[in-house]
ZAMARGU-4260 file (C-alpha; in steps of 0.2 Angstrom, whole numbers, plus 5000, padded with zeros to 4 digits):
<rodrens>
0) 4590/4656/5419 | 4600/4673/5417 | 4592/4686/5405 | 4603/4693/5391 | 4599/4711/5384
5) 4606/4716/5367 | 4610/4734/5365 | 4612/4741/5348 | 4617/4759/5343 | 4621/4766/5327
10) 4625/4785/5323 | 4620/4788/5305 | 4607/4785/5292 | 4621/4777/5282 | 4624/4764/5295
15) 4605/4761/5297 | 4604/4757/5278 | 4620/4746/5279 | 4625/4731/5289 | 4627/4739/5306
20) 4610/4733/5314 | 4610/4715/5307 | 4628/4713/5312 | 4625/4718/5330 | 4610/4707/5331
25) 4619/4692/5324 | 4633/4694/5336 | 4621/4693/5351 | 4613/4678/5345 | 4629/4669/5341
30) 4636/4673/5358 | 4621/4665/5366 | 4622/4649/5355 | 4641/4648/5358 | 4639/4649/5377
35) 4624/4638/5379 | 4632/4632/5396 | 4627/4649/5403 | 4608/4646/5400 | 4606/4663/5393
40) 4588/4669/5387 | 4588/4684/5375 | 4575/4697/5381 | 4564/4703/5366 | 4552/4714/5376
45) 4564/4728/5379 | 4569/4736/5363 | 4587/4743/5366 | 4591/4752/5350 | 4597/4770/5349
50) 4597/4777/5331 | 4607/4793/5328 | 4611/4796/5346 | 4628/4802/5351 | 4639/4792/5363
55) 4652/4805/5362 | 4641/4819/5369 | 4632/4807/5381 | 4615/4808/5373 | 4612/4789/5372
60) 4616/4787/5390 | 4603/4800/5396 | 4589/4801/5383 | 4591/4785/5373 | 4586/4767/5377
65) 4603/4765/5385 | 4597/4778/5398 | 4581/4768/5400 | 4591/4752/5404 | 4602/4761/5416
70) 4587/4768/5426 | 4579/4750/5426 | 4595/4743/5433 | 4595/4757/5446 | 4577/4754/5451
75) 4580/4735/5453 | 4568/4730/5439 | 4582/4722/5430 | 4589/4707/5440 | 4607/4706/5446
80) 4616/4693/5436 | 4608/4699/5420 | 4619/4701/5404 | 4621/4716/5393 | 4628/4712/5376
85) 4636/4725/5366 | 4647/4725/5350 | 4661/4735/5359 | 4663/4747/5373 | 4662/4762/5362
90) 4644/4757/5358 | 4641/4761/5377 | 4650/4777/5377 | 4663/4788/5368 | 4664/4801/5382
95) 4680/4804/5391 | 4688/4788/5399 | 4683/4794/5416 | 4665/4796/5412 | 4664/4780/5401
100) 4673/4770/5415 | 4660/4777/5428 | 4646/4771/5418 | 4653/4754/5416 | 4657/4753/5434
105) 4639/4758/5439 | 4632/4744/5429 | 4644/4730/5435 | 4642/4737/5453 | 4623/4733/5451
110) 4627/4715/5446 | 4626/4717/5427 | 4638/4707/5417 | 4644/4717/5402 | 4650/4707/5387
115) 4659/4715/5372 | 4655/4704/5357 | 4669/4709/5345 | 4682/4702/5357 | 4672/4691/5369
120) 4678/4701/5384 | 4667/4699/5400 | 4667/4713/5413 | 4661/4710/5430 | 4665/4717/5447
125) 4675/4701/5450 | 4685/4702/5434 | 4688/4721/5436 | 4695/4719/5454 | 4704/4702/5454
130) 4715/4701/5438 | 4729/4713/5443 | 4720/4727/5435 | 4722/4720/5418 | 4703/4721/5413
135) 4703/4739/5420 | 4718/4745/5410 | 4711/4736/5395 | 4694/4745/5396 | 4703/4762/5399
140) 4714/4759/5384 | 4698/4756/5373 | 4688/4770/5380 | 4703/4782/5377 | 4705/4777/5359
145) 4686/4778/5356 | 4685/4796/5364 | 4700/4801/5354 | 4693/4795/5338 | 4676/4804/5341
150) 4685/4820/5347 | 4696/4820/5331 | 4681/4818/5320 | 4671/4832/5329 | 4686/4843/5327
155) 4687/4839/5309 | 4669/4843/5306 | 4670/4859/5316 | 4685/4865/5305 | 4676/4861/5289
160) 4662/4872/5295 | 4674/4886/5300 | 4681/4885/5282 | 4664/4885/5274 | 4660/4901/5285
165) 4675/4909/5279 | 4670/4906/5261 | 4652/4913/5263 | 4658/4931/5259 | 4664/4924/5243
170) 4647/4918/5238 | 4650/4899/5243 | 4633/4890/5246 | 4633/4881/5263 | 4618/4870/5260
175) 4610/4862/5245 | 4592/4866/5251 | 4586/4884/5249 | 4569/4892/5252 | 4557/4890/5237
180) 4559/4909/5232 | 4578/4907/5230 | 4587/4900/5215 | 4594/4883/5219 | 4610/4885/5210
185) 4614/4902/5216 | 4608/4907/5233 | 4612/4926/5229 | 4597/4926/5217 | 4578/4926/5220
190) 4564/4921/5209 | 4553/4936/5206 | 4535/4928/5205 | 4539/4917/5221 | 4545/4933/5230
195) 4529/4942/5226 | 4519/4927/5234 | 4530/4928/5250 | 4528/4947/5251 | 4509/4945/5249
200) 4508/4932/5263 | 4517/4944/5275 | 4506/4959/5270 | 4490/4948/5273 | 4497/4943/5290
205) 4501/4961/5294 | 4483/4966/5290 | 4477/4953/5303 | 4473/4938/5292 | 4477/4921/5301
210) 4486/4906/5293 | 4470/4897/5288 | 4462/4912/5279 | 4478/4916/5270 | 4479/4897/5264
215) 4461/4898/5258 | 4464/4914/5249 | 4480/4907/5240 | 4471/4891/5235 | 4455/4900/5229
220) 4465/4911/5218 | 4475/4897/5211 | 4492/4903/5217 | 4505/4890/5213 | 4511/4880/5229
225) 4529/4882/5235 | 4534/4865/5228 | 4531/4856/5212 | 4525/4840/5222 | 4511/4850/5231
230) 4495/4853/5222 | 4488/4866/5235 | 4494/4877/5248 | 4493/4870/5266 | 4493/4880/5282
235) 4509/4873/5287 | 4518/4880/5272 | 4511/4897/5275 | 4516/4896/5293 | 4534/4890/5288
240) 4535/4906/5277 | 4530/4917/5291 | 4542/4910/5303 | 4557/4909/5291 | 4571/4921/5294
245) 4577/4918/5277 | 4566/4932/5271 | 4577/4944/5281 | 4592/4936/5272 | 4597/4926/5287
250) 4604/4908/5287 | 4605/4898/5304 | 4617/4884/5303 | 4617/4868/5314 | 4632/4875/5324
255) 4622/4889/5330 | 4629/4902/5319 | 4618/4916/5311 | 4624/4921/5293 | 4618/4938/5289
260) 4615/4943/5271 | 4617/4925/5265 | 4601/4926/5255 | 4594/4942/5247 | 4582/4951/5259
265) 4564/4950/5252 | 4554/4960/5266 | 4558/4974/5277 | 4562/4973/5296 | 4547/4983/5299
270) 4535/4971/5291 | 4543/4956/5299 | 4541/4964/5316 | 4523/4968/5312 | 4519/4950/5308
275) 4527/4945/5324 | 4514/4955/5334 | 4500/4948/5323 | 4506/4930/5326 | 4506/4933/5345
280) 4488/4940/5344 | 4482/4926/5334 | 4490/4913/5345 | 4482/4920/5361 | 4465/4921/5352
285) 4467/4903/5346 | 4473/4896/5362 | 4457/4903/5371 | 4446/4890/5363 | 4446/4872/5367
290) 4454/4860/5354 | 4441/4847/5347 | 4447/4829/5349 | 4446/4826/5331 | 4456/4841/5326
295) 4468/4837/5312 | 4463/4819/5312 | 4447/4819/5300 | 4449/4819/5282 | 4436/4820/5268
300) 4431/4803/5260 | 4429/4812/5243 | 4443/4825/5241 | 4455/4818/5254 | 4458/4835/5262
305) 4459/4838/5280 | 4441/4842/5288 | 4439/4857/5299 | 4424/4862/5310 | 4412/4876/5306
310) 4395/4881/5314 | 4401/4881/5332 | 4385/4889/5339 | 4380/4873/5347 | 4363/4872/5338
315) 4357/4854/5336 | 4351/4849/5318 | 4337/4838/5314 | 4349/4824/5311 | 4356/4825/5329
320) 4372/4833/5325 | 4378/4850/5331 | 4393/4854/5319 | 4397/4852/5301 | 4414/4847/5296
325) 4421/4854/5280 | 4437/4854/5269 | 4445/4869/5261 | 4435/4865/5245 | 4418/4866/5254
330) 4415/4883/5246 | 4415/4873/5229 | 4403/4860/5236 | 4417/4848/5239 | 4419/4839/5255
335) 4403/4842/5265 | 4402/4832/5281 | 4389/4820/5274 | 4404/4810/5268 | 4411/4809/5286
340) 4395/4803/5292 | 4395/4789/5280 | 4412/4784/5285 | 4408/4784/5304 | 4390/4776/5301
345) 4385/4783/5318 | 4376/4800/5320 | 4375/4798/5338 | 4394/4795/5339 | 4397/4810/5328
350) 4385/4821/5339 | 4395/4816/5354 | 4412/4820/5347 | 4405/4836/5339
</rodrens>
């Protein structure tokens, strides 16, 4: 009984939310039912779905599940005579016709039967060789059209970005999302109290304080977090500020272009460079210690915050544990490890992991 594999690819979140996935799945099921004389069995163990991977740039063919399928075919782990069901040829590739045809040829040379479900076209080594070249010419025509459509779209997007860049000097805003210290409706203006927090974070870092100590300090002083949804500062937010080039007025867009003076500069180049050196020093110190297997995984059962380890001398306590896990709120008697012990219900396990 031949095995049929259904390959589904969609390139955008809009398609994911829409009808694309269901339609492609239904087409595969309908083909198998309609051609029951083939005795096809639909494989469900291999999930051949590529979400948001470009067939125009060839990403799906190398990094996606389609690439996995190709390698399994090459390794002989997918048997000759198996079927690959796709909605259309452009789901396999939107590269140049030469590259797209080479990929199709590689599959059928390995004995894979490729079926395009939108037109019920069957591609095999026999059909490509023995129908006076009609299947070959038809495939090239479809591949050429798919590539041309993608190339036109890519050029249109590129031209739109170029037009946006030309308007940057006139104050046009390229993105809706801005750093928390910038006015959302006007990227040329900053928010004074937020800028003060950013400057302080950089000064503290330049003085040698690490991300965790800065985070603790901001929370202890009740400094408002960067977003209204957050209730406290997290170390990731502090690191995001320290790694952001927006503080120098820069915007890096998806096309690789750096826009200078896009935002108002809030710190000096000298301070930025100083924090870079501090960051390298902190990283080398941090990397010299082993990472605990529970690092980043344990949370306090009382306050819900991430638990961190303290007391690393290795001294064994009367209860058999060696380390105490605490949360950021431990200074205020919130989140001691006794709650973690209660959750795990095993002092010996906690001692082993600590």
